[in-house]
N, C-alpha and C positions, 0 to 999 in steps of 0.2 A: 808649263803645265804641271800642276801640283800632283804629288803622289797620292794614291788612294789610301785613306786612313782606315786601319782596322781597329775596331773597338772590341777588345777582348773582354769576355765575361766568363767567369768560372763559377759553376754551381755545384754544390754537394747535395745529391738527391738520395733520399731513402726510398728503397724499392721493395715492394711486396710481391710475392708470387714466385720468387726464384726457388727452384727445387734441387738444382744440382749445378756443378761447375760449368756445364755446357750453357746454362742460362746466362752466365756472365759474358761468355763469348758471343752469344746471340745478341745481347743488348749492346755490346761494344760495336759489333758489326753494323747493327741498325743505326746507331748514333753516327758512326763514321761515314755512313752512306747518306747522311742528311746534309743538305746544302748549308754551308756556313759553320759546321762543326769542325773544329781544328784538332781536338784531341778528346779522347774518351777512355776512361778506365773504370770497369765495373768490378765489384767484389762480391762474390756469392757468400763468402765467409762473414762479411760485415753487413750484407744486405744493402749496399749503396752503390752509387756511381758518381764519379767526378767528371764533369763535362766542361770543356772550354770551347766557346763558340764566338763567332763574329756577330755582335749584336746588330750590325747593319744588314746582315743577311738572314740570320736565324733568329728565332724568338723562343722564349720559354715554352710557349704553346707547342711549337714545332718539335722541341726537344722532348717534351712529355709525350707527344703523339708518336714519336719514333720508338719510345719505350712501350707505350700502351698498346700499340698495334699488334704486338706479339703476346698479349694477354697478361702483361705485368702491370703493376700499379705504382704510380708515383705517390708516396705518402706525404701528406701535409705535415707541417711541424707539430700541429696539435694531435696528430695521429702517429707520431714517431714510433710509438711502441705498439702499434695496432697488431702486428703479427705476433708479438710476444706478450700480448695482453694476458694478465693472470687468469681471468675467467675462462678465456678460450683454451689456454694451456691446460688448466685444471680439468676442463670438460673433456678434452681429447685424451688426457692421461687416464681419466676414469673410464672412458670408452675402451681404451686399449686394455686396461686392467680387467674390466668386466669380460671382454671377449676372451682374454687369455684364461681367466678362471673357468669360463664355460667350456672352452676347448679342452682344458686340462681335466675337468670333471667328467666330460663325456668322452675323453680320449679321442678327440677328433683328428689328432695327428695321424691316426691309423688310416684315415681316409686320404691322406696325402702320402702315397707310398714312396719309399726310397729304393734305389737299385740294390739288389742283393745278388750274391754269387749264384750262377746258374740260370739267371733270367734270360729269356729270349729277346731278340732284337725288337720284336713287336711290342713287348711290354716296356722296353726302354723308350720306344717312340711314344707310347701312351703316357709314360712318366714325363716326357718332354712336353706333351700337350698340356698336362696338368700344371707343370711348372711354368708354362708361358704366362699364366695369370700373375705369378710373382714377377716374371721378367718385365711385364708391362708396368707394374708398379715400381720396380727397382730401376729399370732402364728406359722407361717410357719417355721421360724428359729428354734423355740423350737422343733417343730415336727421333722424337719430334723436332729437336733442334737441328737435325741433319736433313730433314725433309722439307726444306724451303725451296720454292721454285718449281722443281719437277719432283713431286713427292713419290711417284711410282718408281722412277729410276733411282732416286736417293735411297728409298726404303729397300729396294732390291740390293743395291751395293752394300748398304749397312748390314743386311742379313747375310749376304754372301761372306762378308768379312767375319761376322760372328761365327758362322758355321766352319769356315776355314780355320779360325783361331782355336775353336773348341776341339776340332779334329787334331790339329797339330799338338796341342797340349795333351790330349788323350794319348797320342802316340808316344810322347816323351815320358809321361808318368807310367804308361804301360811298360815301357822299357825299364824304367827304374824298379818297377814291381818285380822284375825278374831277378833282382839282386838284393832287394831289401824286403823285410816283412814288418808291418806296422802292428804294434800292440793295440789292444782295445783302449788303453789309457791314452795313447797318442791320438787315436781317432777321436776320442772324447775331447781332447784339448783343441784339435782342429775344429770340431763342431762347436765348442764353446766360443772360440774366437770368432768363428763365422757368425754365430748368434749375436755376439756383441756388435759386430759390424752391421748386421741387419737391423738391430734396434736403433743404432745411431743413424743409419740411413733413413729409416722410417721417420724418426723424430725430426731429422733435418729436412725431409721433404715436407713435413707439416709446418716447419718454420717456427716452432715454439721455443726452441733453445738455440739461438744463433751461435752461441759460443761453441757448441758441439761440432759445428761445421769444420772447425780447424782439425778435428780428429778423424775426419773421413778422408781416406786416400783418394787422390785424384792425379790426373796427368800433370807433369811439370809444365809450368806456364810456357816456357820456351818451346816445348814440344807441341803443346796445343796451338800456339800461334803459328808454328810451321805447318801444322795440319790444315789450319784454316786458310792458309795462303794457297793451298792446292784445292781450289774450289770444286773442281770437277770430280775429284776422287776422295775428298775428305770423308764422306760417309763410309767408304770402303776401309780407309785407314782407322777410323774410329771404331768400326766393327771389329777389325783385327785386334785392336787394343782392348776391346770389350772382354775378351777371354781371360784377361789378366786381372779383372776386377774382383774384389772380395765379395763373394756371393755364396750364401749358405748352400742352396740346392746344387749350384755348380760345383762347389768343393766336395759335396757328397758324391757327385758323379765322378769327380776326379779320383776320389778314393776308390770307387768301384773300378775305374780304369786301371788304377795302380794294382788292385787285387787280381787283375787278369794276368799279370806277369808277362804280357806280350805287347810289343809296340803296335802290331797289326790289330789285335783284338781291342786294345785300349783305344786306338784311333777309330775303329769301326763303332765301338759302343758310344763314344762321344759324338761321332757323326750322326748316328741314328737319333740320339737324344737331342742334339741341336736342331735337327730337321723337325723334330716334334715341337720345338719352341718357335719355329719360324712362322707358321701361318698367322697366328695372332699378332706377333710383332710386325710382320710385313703388312698386315691389314691395317694396323694402327697408323703406321707411317704413310701408307698409300692413300688412306682416307683422311689424313690430317687436315687437308684443305677444306673438307666438307664438315668437319666438327667445329662447333662453336667453342670459343675460348672458355665460356662459362662451363659448358659441359665437360670439356677436357680437364678443367681445374677440379671439378667434382670427382671425376674418375681418378685423377691423380691423388686427391685427398683420401678417397676410399682405399686406393691401393697402398698409400703410405701407412694407413692404420693396419692393413693386412700384413705389410712387411714387418712392422713393429711386433705384431702378435706372433707371427711365424718366427721372428728373431728370438722372442722370449721363450717360445717352445723349444727352439733349437738350442738355446743357451742352457735350459733346464736339462735337456737330453744330454748335452755335452758334459755337464756337471755330473750327471749320473754315471756316464761311461768312464769319467775320470775318477770316480769315487769321492766326489766333492759335493754331492747333492745336499742341499739344505731343505728341500721340499719333503713332502710326505712320501711314504714308500709306494703308494699307488696300489697297495694290496690290502684287502680286508681279511685275509685268511688267518686262521689260528695257527700259532707257531707249533711246529712239530719238534718234540724233544728227542734227544738221542738216547739210545740204550747201549751201555758199555758191555761188550762181549769180548773176553780174552784180550783186554787192553785196547780194543778198537771201538770207537763210537759208531754205531749203526743208526742211520736215519733213513726213513722211507717216506717218499712223497709222490704225489701224482701231478703230472703236468696238465694244466688247463689252458685254454686258448687265450684268456685275457689277463691272467695273473700268475705270478710265481709264488711258491710257498715260502713262508718264514720258517726258519729253524733255529733251535737253541742248542749249542754244543758247549763243551768244556775245554778250557785252555790246557795245552800240554799233551793232549791225547790225539792220535790220528783219527780222522773222520772218513768213513766210507758212506757216501750219500747216494742212495739208489733212487732214481726218479723214473717212475713208470710213465711212458708217453703212449696213451691209448691211440688207436687208429683214428685219425681225423683231428687230433688235438694240436698238431704242429702246423703253424702257419708262417707267413712271411716275416712276422714280427718276432714271435717267441722262439724261432727255430735255433737261435744261437744265444747263449747266455755268457755274460762277461762278469767275472768276479775280480775286480781290480786288486783287492787286498791280498789275494793269493795268486795273482797273475794267472788266472784260469780263463780260458775261452773254450767252451764246449758246444758242439753242434749236436742237437738232439736227433735221434733216430727213433722210429716207432719201436716200442718195446722198452726194455730196461736200459737205463743210462746210468753209469756210475761215475761220480765225481769224488776224487780223493784229495785231501789236504790236511795239514796239521796246524791248527790255530795256536799261536804263541802269545798273543796279547788279548786281554779282555776288552769288551766294548761292543758297540753295535756297528756292523759293517754293511754298507749298502752294496747291492749288486743289481744288474739290469740286463735287459735284452740288448742285442748289438745296436739297436737304434736308440736306446735310452728311454723308450716309452713305457715299457713294463718294468716296474721297480719293486724290490723287496729288500729284506734284511736278513743277515746272519748275526745272531746274538751269541757272544762268547762270554761265559761266566767262569769265575775262578773257584767257586765253592763246589763241594761234592753234592750237587743238587740233582744229579741225574740218576735215575734208577739203574740198578745193576741186574743184569740178566744172567742166564746160565752160561 
């Protein structure tokens, strides 16, 4: 009796529609579950898969079906560059740029509040609800990849893991906050890095620059393979690891937890925030079996554009907090000049809800800057000002506020609110161009 002969065939397939590292694991799993497939390795970074199968058992059509049943697309050779087509890439970049400019001009970032000291847990929950739209865009692909088979159970496990992870991290950073204090410049750097990661993530989800996929952090392959072997609990494990992902709003909340200076308060604040993000994320996973692949892809594309725009906004805010802003000041107010009295430069300004004043002072003389904050002028955004050049962080109170510093170098120095959204400048001159008073 002759041995059964295996006719091995290996194909290199270009795949469209992959949005994250979880997609490659989903494709590999689907291929390996197909009769006749002997080996399969997918690469999200390169947008491809290498498949080895027994041609006597499996066929090219069966291999493509295993990939396409999950909403991905096997690209023909003539369309090898379909996802990175120049026209599509340019169009998406123009949309992102236009939305960013509109958001900047209208200051729409104020409509997306960040946590600030003294907020109640109810407001933290609301911030979580608003942030969940970003979570769907950023982590929706990971969520959907875990919700195969029993979507309700898988989505529940995934979100339980997320909530537990966020709470644990909140407790850890809250404890750290009891022994360290972060400067505004450091918070700006964190926000800047988070913004860069968000932009990269959004662009990668759109698939327009595959080379950037190598820059996006993801789980080590050995760890992801181990997780996938534990089929019943993999959504829980992936959810637990989700709290370690680079995510702008999440890191902003972690900074808030750090500021509490307490492991209990840090954990509670992150718990309430994560519970706010859970309803939409759970609904997406639980209803995944009812959503068409085309509809899901459109939602993910729209979400990717949103992530990129929010990333650019966060990047700009981080640059402002770090004193590195290259954008406009965001303030149309006329500069207030100092008056020198007995060797001290006196400057008077009035705080408004949507802008900070520009001032002009002279190098080498101490400055006493009095800012009047009328009742009702202080809000969640403008209540704390950061001046990186002079290492100043001042929290406004109703009435007169005094900020003192001595400029030593000439130039134009930017300052901003603690969120980086309201920006203005301090101009330091070296000539005796300031009027002298009594």
